[in-house]
VOTI-881420 format. One record per residue (C-alpha): z, y, x. Coordinates in pm, 1 decimal. Layout:
# residues N
[atom [Z, Y, X]];
...
# end
This chain:
# residues 241
[atom [10938.5, 1724.9, 17650.9]];
[atom [11103.6, 1663.0, 17988.1]];
[atom [11416.4, 1874.0, 17977.0]];
[atom [11766.6, 1924.6, 18112.4]];
[atom [12018.4, 2104.0, 17889.9]];
[atom [12317.6, 2274.1, 18052.5]];
[atom [12606.5, 2432.8, 17865.2]];
[atom [12679.1, 2698.6, 18127.9]];
[atom [12542.3, 2765.5, 18475.2]];
[atom [12536.2, 3055.9, 18716.2]];
[atom [12156.8, 3047.9, 18728.2]];
[atom [11900.7, 2793.9, 18605.7]];
[atom [11681.0, 2891.3, 18902.0]];
[atom [11962.7, 2807.6, 19143.5]];
[atom [12018.7, 2474.9, 18967.1]];
[atom [11651.5, 2381.2, 19000.0]];
[atom [11637.9, 2478.1, 19367.1]];
[atom [11949.6, 2271.3, 19438.4]];
[atom [11819.8, 1964.6, 19249.9]];
[atom [11448.1, 1998.9, 19321.0]];
[atom [11420.0, 1650.6, 19477.3]];
[atom [11565.0, 1485.5, 19165.0]];
[atom [11365.6, 1674.7, 18903.3]];
[atom [11016.3, 1586.2, 18783.3]];
[atom [10732.8, 1835.1, 18780.1]];
[atom [10720.4, 2039.3, 18455.5]];
[atom [11082.1, 1965.9, 18362.1]];
[atom [11230.7, 2246.7, 18151.0]];
[atom [11588.7, 2326.1, 18256.8]];
[atom [11768.3, 2551.7, 18008.4]];
[atom [12123.9, 2670.2, 17959.2]];
[atom [12330.9, 2805.1, 17671.9]];
[atom [12497.9, 3056.1, 17904.1]];
[atom [12386.4, 3197.3, 18236.4]];
[atom [12650.6, 3393.3, 18425.1]];
[atom [12448.8, 3521.8, 18723.9]];
[atom [12090.9, 3551.4, 18606.7]];
[atom [11857.6, 3781.0, 18796.4]];
[atom [11512.0, 3928.2, 18768.9]];
[atom [11249.1, 4059.8, 19005.6]];
[atom [11349.3, 4297.3, 19286.0]];
[atom [11716.2, 4182.1, 19268.7]];
[atom [11762.1, 4318.0, 18915.6]];
[atom [12035.0, 4156.9, 18709.5]];
[atom [11932.1, 3978.6, 18388.1]];
[atom [12196.7, 4041.7, 18123.8]];
[atom [12332.2, 3730.9, 17949.8]];
[atom [12286.6, 3838.8, 17590.5]];
[atom [12435.3, 3529.7, 17428.9]];
[atom [12360.8, 3162.5, 17377.0]];
[atom [12118.8, 3229.9, 17091.4]];
[atom [11872.5, 3344.7, 17358.8]];
[atom [11669.2, 3148.1, 17610.9]];
[atom [11761.9, 3101.0, 17976.8]];
[atom [11504.4, 2865.6, 18123.2]];
[atom [11360.0, 2747.7, 18452.4]];
[atom [11046.0, 2534.6, 18475.6]];
[atom [11019.5, 2292.5, 18766.1]];
[atom [10692.4, 2326.8, 18956.5]];
[atom [10638.4, 2073.1, 19235.4]];
[atom [10340.2, 2001.8, 19460.3]];
[atom [10105.8, 1742.8, 19308.8]];
[atom [9766.4, 1601.1, 19396.6]];
[atom [9618.4, 1835.4, 19132.5]];
[atom [9735.4, 2149.2, 19312.2]];
[atom [9515.7, 2175.9, 19618.4]];
[atom [9537.0, 2552.5, 19672.2]];
[atom [9877.3, 2685.6, 19785.4]];
[atom [9764.5, 3035.2, 19680.7]];
[atom [9798.6, 2918.6, 19319.9]];
[atom [10179.6, 2931.8, 19323.2]];
[atom [10221.5, 3313.3, 19315.0]];
[atom [10006.7, 3323.8, 18998.6]];
[atom [10242.8, 3098.4, 18802.8]];
[atom [10445.1, 3402.9, 18689.6]];
[atom [10130.6, 3563.3, 18546.4]];
[atom [10036.1, 3233.3, 18385.6]];
[atom [10378.4, 3214.5, 18220.7]];
[atom [10347.1, 3572.7, 18093.9]];
[atom [10020.9, 3475.0, 17921.5]];
[atom [10177.1, 3160.5, 17774.0]];
[atom [10470.9, 3359.6, 17635.6]];
[atom [10243.0, 3631.0, 17495.9]];
[atom [10038.7, 3367.4, 17310.2]];
[atom [10353.7, 3206.2, 17165.6]];
[atom [10477.4, 3544.5, 17040.2]];
[atom [10140.6, 3628.5, 16890.9]];
[atom [10058.5, 3294.5, 16731.6]];
[atom [10403.1, 3198.7, 16600.6]];
[atom [10575.3, 3531.4, 16530.4]];
[atom [10284.7, 3762.7, 16439.1]];
[atom [10378.2, 4002.9, 16717.6]];
[atom [10150.3, 4206.8, 16941.7]];
[atom [10287.5, 4151.7, 17292.1]];
[atom [10164.7, 4344.9, 17591.9]];
[atom [10172.5, 4249.2, 17957.9]];
[atom [10282.3, 4495.5, 18223.6]];
[atom [10154.9, 4396.0, 18567.8]];
[atom [10240.1, 4167.2, 18721.5]];
[atom [10433.9, 3961.2, 18464.5]];
[atom [10657.4, 4165.2, 18232.1]];
[atom [10610.4, 4092.8, 17860.8]];
[atom [10669.6, 4384.1, 17623.7]];
[atom [10674.8, 4439.8, 17249.1]];
[atom [10624.2, 4798.0, 17132.2]];
[atom [10672.2, 4913.3, 17488.9]];
[atom [11009.7, 4737.2, 17527.4]];
[atom [11079.5, 4437.4, 17747.9]];
[atom [11140.0, 4110.1, 17567.0]];
[atom [11139.9, 3876.8, 17868.1]];
[atom [11180.4, 3866.4, 18243.4]];
[atom [11014.0, 3618.9, 18478.8]];
[atom [11116.2, 3524.8, 18832.3]];
[atom [10968.8, 3257.5, 19059.8]];
[atom [11153.5, 3132.5, 19367.4]];
[atom [11029.5, 2876.2, 19616.5]];
[atom [11239.5, 2618.5, 19794.6]];
[atom [11163.9, 2473.0, 20137.1]];
[atom [11274.9, 2194.6, 20368.8]];
[atom [11219.0, 2370.4, 20697.8]];
[atom [10856.1, 2479.9, 20680.6]];
[atom [10769.9, 2224.8, 20411.9]];
[atom [10731.2, 2361.4, 20058.9]];
[atom [10929.5, 2142.2, 19819.6]];
[atom [10873.8, 2321.2, 19492.0]];
[atom [10926.1, 2630.6, 19284.7]];
[atom [11179.2, 2743.4, 19026.1]];
[atom [10981.2, 2933.4, 18761.6]];
[atom [11247.9, 3118.1, 18566.6]];
[atom [11224.2, 3308.7, 18240.9]];
[atom [11477.8, 3478.5, 18016.4]];
[atom [11365.7, 3560.3, 17661.5]];
[atom [11555.9, 3777.5, 17416.4]];
[atom [11529.6, 3570.3, 17102.5]];
[atom [11814.3, 3692.8, 16880.3]];
[atom [11975.8, 3972.0, 17081.7]];
[atom [12126.9, 4239.8, 16859.5]];
[atom [12092.6, 4611.7, 16924.3]];
[atom [12448.5, 4651.1, 17058.1]];
[atom [12367.7, 4408.9, 17341.8]];
[atom [12020.7, 4548.0, 17402.8]];
[atom [12178.9, 4887.7, 17461.1]];
[atom [12361.9, 4745.9, 17765.5]];
[atom [12028.8, 4695.9, 17944.3]];
[atom [11927.6, 4984.9, 18169.0]];
[atom [11562.5, 4983.2, 18055.8]];
[atom [11408.7, 4975.9, 17706.3]];
[atom [11449.3, 4621.2, 17576.4]];
[atom [11401.1, 4434.0, 17252.5]];
[atom [11423.0, 4085.9, 17101.6]];
[atom [11213.5, 3882.0, 16861.4]];
[atom [11489.3, 3926.6, 16602.4]];
[atom [11484.5, 4304.9, 16641.6]];
[atom [11107.6, 4313.5, 16597.9]];
[atom [11076.1, 4069.9, 16307.0]];
[atom [11417.5, 4057.1, 16137.7]];
[atom [11403.2, 3678.3, 16160.1]];
[atom [11655.6, 3452.5, 16334.0]];
[atom [11468.8, 3246.3, 16593.7]];
[atom [11546.7, 2876.7, 16626.9]];
[atom [11589.5, 2829.5, 17002.9]];
[atom [11489.1, 2463.0, 17003.7]];
[atom [11176.0, 2536.0, 16805.9]];
[atom [11087.7, 2824.2, 17037.2]];
[atom [11142.1, 2600.3, 17339.4]];
[atom [10901.4, 2341.0, 17196.2]];
[atom [10641.0, 2608.1, 17126.5]];
[atom [10665.6, 2739.0, 17481.7]];
[atom [10651.7, 2388.6, 17632.6]];
[atom [10350.3, 2290.7, 17421.5]];
[atom [10150.7, 2602.3, 17511.7]];
[atom [10249.8, 2581.1, 17879.5]];
[atom [10127.2, 2222.1, 17903.0]];
[atom [9816.0, 2284.2, 17690.4]];
[atom [9673.4, 2538.7, 17934.7]];
[atom [9824.9, 2386.8, 18249.2]];
[atom [9538.5, 2160.4, 18363.8]];
[atom [9287.3, 2441.8, 18332.3]];
[atom [9514.1, 2678.0, 18524.8]];
[atom [9573.2, 2424.2, 18803.7]];
[atom [9198.1, 2368.2, 18829.7]];
[atom [9074.3, 2728.7, 18814.1]];
[atom [9379.7, 2941.0, 18893.1]];
[atom [9430.4, 3286.9, 18746.4]];
[atom [9064.0, 3299.4, 18645.5]];
[atom [9143.2, 3051.3, 18366.8]];
[atom [9370.9, 3304.2, 18191.0]];
[atom [9228.8, 3629.9, 18326.9]];
[atom [9045.6, 3722.6, 18005.2]];
[atom [9355.0, 3663.5, 17789.5]];
[atom [9575.8, 3848.5, 18037.7]];
[atom [9348.1, 4155.1, 18040.5]];
[atom [9324.0, 4154.7, 17659.1]];
[atom [9701.7, 4201.0, 17646.8]];
[atom [9740.2, 4429.0, 17950.3]];
[atom [9890.7, 4772.0, 17878.3]];
[atom [9791.4, 4931.5, 18209.8]];
[atom [9412.7, 4898.7, 18244.8]];
[atom [9230.3, 5235.5, 18273.9]];
[atom [9561.4, 5419.7, 18295.0]];
[atom [9692.1, 5650.7, 18564.8]];
[atom [9973.5, 5461.1, 18737.4]];
[atom [10233.3, 5490.0, 19005.5]];
[atom [10323.1, 5162.3, 19172.1]];
[atom [10600.1, 5086.5, 19417.2]];
[atom [10495.9, 4850.7, 19698.4]];
[atom [10780.3, 4785.3, 19942.9]];
[atom [10920.1, 5135.9, 19875.2]];
[atom [10579.8, 5300.4, 19926.4]];
[atom [10447.6, 5480.8, 19619.7]];
[atom [10075.9, 5454.3, 19540.7]];
[atom [9911.3, 5649.9, 19258.9]];
[atom [9575.7, 5598.6, 19094.6]];
[atom [9386.3, 5455.7, 18798.8]];
[atom [9412.9, 5082.9, 18731.6]];
[atom [9051.6, 4970.0, 18702.5]];
[atom [9111.3, 4598.2, 18667.8]];
[atom [9228.0, 4278.2, 18830.6]];
[atom [9078.7, 4045.3, 19085.6]];
[atom [9023.0, 3677.0, 19008.6]];
[atom [9350.9, 3618.2, 19193.9]];
[atom [9549.4, 3848.4, 18963.0]];
[atom [9580.7, 4135.4, 19210.3]];
[atom [9573.3, 4493.5, 19079.4]];
[atom [9269.1, 4708.2, 19162.6]];
[atom [9378.1, 5070.9, 19188.2]];
[atom [9139.8, 5362.5, 19234.9]];
[atom [9318.8, 5614.4, 19454.8]];
[atom [9104.9, 5928.1, 19492.1]];
[atom [8770.8, 5782.3, 19605.6]];
[atom [8912.1, 5456.0, 19743.9]];
[atom [8965.1, 5132.1, 19554.4]];
[atom [9264.3, 4940.8, 19689.4]];
[atom [9393.8, 4599.0, 19592.7]];
[atom [9764.1, 4513.2, 19556.4]];
[atom [9897.3, 4159.3, 19527.6]];
[atom [10257.1, 4269.7, 19478.1]];
[atom [10428.3, 4576.8, 19340.9]];
[atom [10610.0, 4731.4, 19049.8]];
[atom [10463.0, 4978.3, 18800.1]];
[atom [10693.8, 5278.4, 18770.5]];
# end
């Protein structure tokens, strides 16, 4: 496993963006403490202690990645990888909330955030960040402003962070070539099997505009298909309320 271990950092995503030229593709950068972690839509990710995972995966352009439209789907790919690790190694039944939140029993167990870095107009790479609540206790979960959980809370078992990291790395790399070749289509079936929003009435926030309808599926690019009255509209970005 290509990895960089940091004792404490403001943000593993920021570290990767700053050092992108020095880091190899698929390097896992993780920290014991993260003082300024963040999630999607400028949300703050609470540092719940060094027994949990604060990780950023280095994604850099390679000859294998010929379609630049693949990069936005990496967060959905990572949500599938995490869901499989939770299911196969911890006997949990994770669900995915579009686009990339991973839940257990309706409560968030992880947050994913991808950030690109550029040299002028040239794309240099992406920081694919994830925070996973491994061993967070209830008193710390209660500090989070939305329902949250941890693997420990769901199973009663203390999670070995190094072992979890290896499991995540192995699964990420196992499915990686297929994902790079075929994009979201390569994991679409798994994603949908774990989706908690299909055929449900939803409200989604897209750039502060609220859209309401029934989620009827996903495109091969991972976009949400929403039936609003008699129209079917497609959304590449948004947040389920």
